[in-house]
C-alpha positions, 0 to 999 in steps of 0.5 A: 506682710507681702507687698500690696500694690494700690493704684489711685486715680481720678482728676485734679481737685478730687484729693487723690494725692492727700488720700495717697499720703494718708495711706502711706502715713498709716503704713508708716505708723504701723511699721509697714514699709511703703513706697509711693509716687504720684503723677499729676497732669494738669491737675488744676485744670481737671487733668488726670492724677494717679498715684502708685502705692506699694505697701509691705516687704520687697518693694524696691520701687514705688512704681509697678507694672501693668497687671500687678495692682491688688486694688484700684481706687478710681475717683472718676469712672473714665480714669478708672478704666484708663488705669484698669490695665494695672489691675491684677486679674483677681484685683479689686476695684472701688470706683466713684460712679459720678463722672466728671467730663474732661475738658476735651470732651466738653469742647467737642460737645460730648455727652459723657456721663460715665455709664459706658465706663461703669458698664466696662468695669462691671463686665471686666472687674472680678471685684467691684465696689461702686460708690455714689460719690455725688450723693455722699458729698451732698449728704455730708455737706461738702463736695470736697469730701470725696477723697475721705468717702473713697478712703473710708470705702476702701477700708470698709471693704477690708482690702487695706491693712488698716482699721478705720480707727487707724486711718482716722488717727492718721487723718487727724494728725495730717489735716488742718483742725478745722477740717477734722470733723468733716473728714471723720464724717466722710470716712465713716459714711460708707458702711459696707 
């Protein structure tokens, strides 16, 4: 398998690190070499969080340069735009359309709602899948289900080298038993 570079990004509390770990664990289960690195900036305060994942042969480092991500999974629109330079020209973006106002913007009286960021992605991304994460989490019944919704969407696009069943098995082995049913529901929410 050629190397697939994946960038996950969002803000603290959205489950980006767990999502990254699930993708990495699913790769290990399939015998796919994987390297990963997370950067967590003030995550507990809604700060920026991003994760580099490299799946396949030939990856000597978990980090990759700008312009080389095959997939960008953005849990928050502004964070997706911020990390957009890492995407290849022919790369794919999966983004949650629900914006989370940064603390700095709320202090300055900004009216950020993410629409400008989504417009940017619509204009510049060659392949764009937009997910209404707020609606999904409301229908699922938990605001903490976004990460599984986004992971399920990435699997549904066919961009990840895993089936939904493989991700579900990895998730069952990773999360606490009391959260398995909720996470299964969230993983299965998107049917692209």
